[in-house]
C-alpha positions as a Markdown table, in Angstrom:
| # | Residue | x | y | z |
|---|---|---|---|---|
| 1 | Met | -14.8 | 13.7 | -34.9 |
| 2 | Thr | -12.0 | 12.1 | -32.9 |
| 3 | Glu | -12.3 | 11.1 | -29.2 |
| 4 | Glu | -9.8 | 12.5 | -26.8 |
| 5 | Arg | -7.9 | 9.7 | -25.1 |
| 6 | Arg | -7.1 | 10.1 | -21.4 |
| 7 | Pro | -4.9 | 7.9 | -19.4 |
| 8 | Ile | -6.7 | 5.7 | -16.9 |
| 9 | Asp | -5.5 | 6.2 | -13.3 |
| 10 | Pro | -4.2 | 3.0 | -11.7 |
| 11 | Glu | -6.1 | 1.5 | -8.8 |
| 12 | Thr | -4.5 | 2.7 | -5.6 |
| 13 | Ile | -4.4 | 1.7 | -1.9 |
| 14 | Ala | -3.2 | 3.5 | 1.2 |
| 15 | Cys | 0.0 | 2.5 | 3.0 |
| 16 | Glu | -0.9 | 1.1 | 6.4 |
| 17 | Ile | 1.6 | 3.4 | 8.2 |
| 18 | Cys | 1.9 | 6.8 | 6.3 |
| 19 | Met | -1.4 | 6.6 | 4.4 |
| 20 | Lys | 0.3 | 7.5 | 1.1 |
| 21 | Glu | -1.7 | 6.4 | -1.9 |
| 22 | Ile | 0.3 | 3.8 | -3.9 |
| 23 | Pro | -0.6 | 1.8 | -7.0 |
| 24 | Val | -1.9 | -1.7 | -6.0 |
| 25 | Ser | 0.6 | -3.2 | -8.5 |
| 26 | Glu | 3.5 | -1.7 | -6.6 |
| 27 | Ala | 2.3 | -2.3 | -3.0 |
| 28 | Lys | 4.4 | -4.6 | -0.9 |
| 29 | Ser | 2.1 | -6.7 | 1.3 |
| 30 | Asp | 2.4 | -8.7 | 4.5 |
| 31 | Glu | -0.2 | -11.4 | 4.4 |
| 32 | Ala | -1.9 | -13.0 | 7.4 |
| 33 | Ser | -4.6 | -15.6 | 7.6 |
| 34 | Asp | -7.5 | -13.0 | 7.6 |
| 35 | Tyr | -6.2 | -9.8 | 6.2 |
| 36 | Val | -3.6 | -8.1 | 3.9 |
| 37 | Val | -1.6 | -5.0 | 4.9 |
| 38 | His | 0.1 | -2.9 | 2.3 |
| 39 | Tyr | 3.2 | -0.7 | 2.6 |
| 40 | Cys | 4.7 | 1.9 | 0.3 |
| 41 | Ser | 8.3 | 1.1 | 1.4 |
| 42 | Leu | 10.5 | -1.1 | 3.5 |
| 43 | Asp | 10.8 | 1.8 | 6.0 |
| 44 | Cys | 7.0 | 1.8 | 6.6 |
| 45 | Tyr | 7.1 | -2.0 | 6.9 |
| 46 | Ala | 9.8 | -1.7 | 9.5 |
| 47 | Lys | 7.8 | 0.9 | 11.5 |
| 48 | Trp | 4.7 | -1.3 | 11.4 |
| 49 | Lys | 6.8 | -4.4 | 12.6 |
| 50 | Glu | 8.3 | -2.3 | 15.4 |
| 51 | Gln | 4.9 | -1.1 | 16.6 |
| 52 | Asn | 3.6 | -4.7 | 16.6 |
| 53 | Glu | 6.6 | -6.0 | 18.5 |
| 54 | Lys | 6.0 | -3.3 | 21.2 |
| 55 | Lys | 2.4 | -4.5 | 21.6 |
| 56 | Asp | 3.5 | -8.0 | 22.4 |
């Protein structure tokens, strides 16, 4: 009897802005001293950066 092989789903993480699930291996991150924030694209990173600049 042969075992059926199934692909293993990669570990995912949610984009900080749009909450889209992306593979951890492809997530871009912005690191600070106490946390790591992940983005699915440069567009989402730009939106996050703009929001934080408005807060200041």
